[in-house]
Structure formats: C-alpha cells, structure tokens
C-alpha positions in Angstrom: 0.0 0.0 0.1 1.2 3.3 -1.0 0.1 7.0 -0.4 1.4 9.5 -2.7 1.7 13.5 -1.8 -0.7 14.0 -4.5 -3.1 11.8 -3.0 -2.6 13.3 0.5 -3.2 16.7 -0.8 -6.4 15.8 -2.5 -7.9 14.0 0.7 -6.7 16.9 3.1 -8.1 19.4 0.6 -11.5 17.8 0.6 -11.5 17.7 4.3 -9.9 21.0 5.4 -10.5 23.2 2.7 -8.2 25.8 1.2 -6.0 27.2 4.2 -4.7 30.5 2.4 -1.5 30.5 4.5 0.4 32.6 5.8 -1.8 34.6 7.6 -1.1 38.4 8.0 -2.9 41.5 9.1 -3.6 43.2 6.1 -5.5 46.0 7.7 -2.7 46.8 9.9 -0.4 47.1 7.0 -2.6 49.2 4.8 -3.2 51.6 7.8 0.5 51.8 8.6 1.8 51.8 4.9 4.0 48.8 5.9 5.0 45.5 4.2 3.1 42.6 5.0 5.8 40.1 3.7 8.0 41.4 6.6 5.4 40.2 9.1 5.7 36.7 7.6 9.6 37.1 7.8 9.1 37.5 11.4 6.6 35.0 12.1 8.9 32.5 10.5 11.6 33.2 13.1 9.3 33.4 16.0 7.5 30.3 15.3 10.7 28.3 15.8 10.1 25.8 18.7 6.8 27.3 19.8 3.0 27.1 18.9 1.6 29.7 16.3 -0.9 31.0 19.3 2.4 32.3 21.0 3.7 33.8 17.9 0.4 35.9 17.3 0.9 37.4 20.8 4.2 38.4 20.1 3.3 39.9 16.6 0.3 41.7 18.4 3.0 43.3 20.8 5.2 44.6 17.5 2.0 45.9 16.1 0.8 47.8 19.2 4.2 49.3 19.5 4.2 50.2 15.6 7.4 48.1 15.5 6.6 45.6 12.5 9.0 47.0 9.8 12.8 46.3 9.2 13.9 49.7 10.3 11.9 49.6 13.5 13.2 46.1 14.5 16.9 47.4 13.8 16.2 50.3 16.2 14.0 49.2 18.7 15.7 48.7 22.2 12.9 46.5 23.7 12.5 44.0 21.2 12.9 41.1 23.7 10.2 42.4 25.8 7.8 42.4 22.9 8.6 39.0 21.5 8.6 37.3 24.9 5.4 35.5 24.4 7.0 33.5 21.5 9.5 31.9 23.8 13.3 31.6 23.5 13.1 35.4 23.4 16.8 36.3 23.8 17.7 33.9 21.1 15.1 35.1 18.6 15.5 38.8 19.5 19.3 38.1 18.4 18.3 36.3 15.2 15.7 39.1 14.3 18.3 41.7 14.8 20.9 40.1 12.5 18.4 39.5 9.7 16.8 42.8 9.9 20.4 44.6 9.9 21.3 42.4 7.1 18.2 43.7 5.1 18.9 47.3 6.2 22.3 47.4 5.1 22.4 45.3 2.1 18.9 46.3 0.6 17.7 49.5 2.3 14.8 47.9 3.9 13.4 47.0 0.3 12.0 43.6 0.3 11.4 43.8 -3.6 15.4 44.0 -3.9 15.9 41.1 -1.8 13.4 38.6 -3.2 13.9 39.6 -6.9 16.8 37.4 -7.4 17.3 33.8 -8.2 15.6 31.4 -5.6 18.9 29.4 -4.8 20.9 32.5 -4.4 18.5 34.0 -1.9 18.2 30.6 -0.1 21.9 30.4 0.3 22.1 33.9 1.5 19.4 33.3 4.1 21.1 30.1 5.3 24.4 32.0 5.8 22.5 34.1 8.3 23.0 32.9 12.0 19.7 31.1 13.4 18.2 30.7 9.9 18.0 26.9 8.9 16.4 25.3 5.9 12.7 25.4 7.4 12.9 29.0 8.3 14.6 29.8 5.0 12.1 28.0 2.9 9.1 29.5 4.9 10.5 33.0 4.2 10.9 32.1 0.3 7.5 30.2 0.0 5.2 32.6 2.0 6.8 36.0 1.7 9.1 35.9 -1.4 6.4 33.9 -3.5 9.0 31.5 -4.5 8.3 27.9 -5.6 10.0 25.9 -2.7 8.4 23.0 -0.6 8.7 23.6 3.2 9.5 20.5 5.3 8.7 21.0 9.0 8.4 18.6 12.2 4.7 17.8 11.1 5.8 16.8 7.6 8.5 14.5 9.1 5.9 12.9 11.6 3.5 12.1 8.8 6.0 10.6 6.7 7.1 8.4 9.5 3.5 7.2 10.1 2.0 7.2 6.6 3.0 4.6 3.8 5.3 7.1 2.4 8.7 5.4 1.5 11.2 8.1 2.2 13.8 8.6 4.9 11.6 10.8 7.2 14.6 12.4 8.8 16.1 13.9 5.6 15.0 17.4 5.0 16.3 17.3 1.4 15.0 13.9 0.6 11.5 14.8 1.8 11.3 18.3 0.0 12.6 16.6 -3.2 10.0 13.7 -3.0 7.1 16.0 -2.5 8.2 18.4 -5.3 8.4 15.5 -7.6 5.3 13.7 -6.8 3.1 16.7 -6.6 4.1 17.6 -10.1 3.0 14.3 -11.2 -0.4 15.5 -10.4 -0.6 19.2 -10.8 0.5 21.5 -13.5 3.8 23.3 -12.7 2.2 26.9 -13.5 0.5 26.4 -10.0 3.6 25.5 -8.2 3.7 28.1 -5.5 0.3 28.1 -4.6 0.2 24.1 -4.5 3.3 24.1 -2.2 1.6 26.6 0.2 -1.6 24.9 0.3 0.1 21.6 0.9 2.4 22.6 3.5 -0.5 24.3 5.3 -2.7 21.1 5.0 -0.2 19.1 6.5 0.3 21.5 9.4 -3.9 21.2 10.0 -3.5 17.4 9.9 -0.8 17.2 12.5 -2.5 20.0 14.7 -5.9 18.1 14.5 -5.4 14.7 14.4 -1.8 13.4 13.6 -0.6 14.8 17.1 2.1 13.3 19.1 -0.4 11.1 20.6 -2.6 10.6 17.5 -6.2 10.7 17.3 -6.8 8.4 14.3 -10.7 7.7 14.4 -11.8 10.8 12.5 -8.6 11.5 10.6 -9.0 12.0 6.9 -6.1 9.4 6.3 -7.1 6.8 8.6 -7.9 4.3 6.0 -4.2 4.7 4.4 -2.3 5.2 7.6 0.1 2.3 8.7 0.3 3.7 12.3 -3.6 3.6 12.5 -3.5 -0.1 11.2 -0.7 -1.3 13.3 
C-alpha cells in the first residue's frame, strides 16, 4: 500500500478546504503603509520551537508598538520584551536583529530588492545568516517571497514516518525533493507556488488536529491509508 503526496493533498483539501496561508494582518499594513511580507519573515523566526498562538501574541505586541518594519526592529531597544510570548526570546531577538540588519544594510529595507533574485541565491544567502535553517529559510521564500519551494517541518516528518510514504523521514532534502517530484505528477507546474503553500498548510492542519504526538486516528481523513492507525 502506498500513499503519494498528490493523494495526500487531495484528501486533506477535501477535508479541510483551502487554508490560504501565511496569515497576515492586511488591515494593519494598509493603515501603517508597511510591508506584509515582513510580518511573515518575523513570524517564520518567531515560530521556531513554539506554537503559532504564542507567535500571534508576540506579533500583536510588535504591532501595538508600531514596530513591524525592518527599520523599527533594527532600532528598537525593547524587542526582547515584545516578542517574549514566543519563547526563547533572547535567541529570537538576536536572530531578528541580525536578519533585519542584513536587510537594512544590503537592501535598504526594500524586500522587493531582496526577493527579486534567483531562488537558490536567496536561499543560500538566508542560510548563511545565523539562526536561519532550511525550514525557516524556505518558509520565508515560499510565503513571503512567493518562490516555489516546498517547506518541510516537524509535522511533515511526522506524517512521513506514520503514513506509507517510502522516504527517509529524517532527511529534510530527501523529503523536500520527494514531495516536489510527486506533486508535479498530479498538478501543473504553473500552479507550483500556491500548491506548495496549500500542501504545507494542510499538513500542518492534519498534524495539529489529528496526527498529534499522541494521534487521534478515528476521525483522521487519512486513517484508511495510515500504517500507524492499522498497526
């Protein structure tokens, strides 16, 4: 028995519907004439090792202090206090400072200049920045930069371990290439970026609602194909 990424996507989409991730506060950015892509960049760093609900609290603090721009994060003195709800705030504040200083110094706070380059060039640049690993870099590239790259997170690795997906569930690169290759067998390449966004977001919903550390298999939309459920 085998379950392909294309089949997973279709089953999860039927169950959960479109997720339209990454969530941003468009009204806030319209009022403040700020770039919503920066909220995604900040969120990608703040969500490291924490639940999204905690990230939302930290983002709320940044918005309340009108500090959700590259320039403001570079200049602010109380960043640690504002992002404290996200956990590991000393470490994350340092990472945000390094990244925003890089954007300020090399791109004059202009995200168009940053993202308007070759995908692999930007990815290598992000990975060279302290505190940014493959998952964070790819989240920034996909959701903020609108570049076609598949994000692999702990949830993706978990379902690869439990479902009949024949892949090394610990290898980021192997999982990424497998999902990209298999999804393109089912869907046109012109829709790649949106397909990757929805596929990743649907996997997150599956893991949060059913495929938890202690799974709740009875109502899971993939229960009939899951080796973990059948074991």
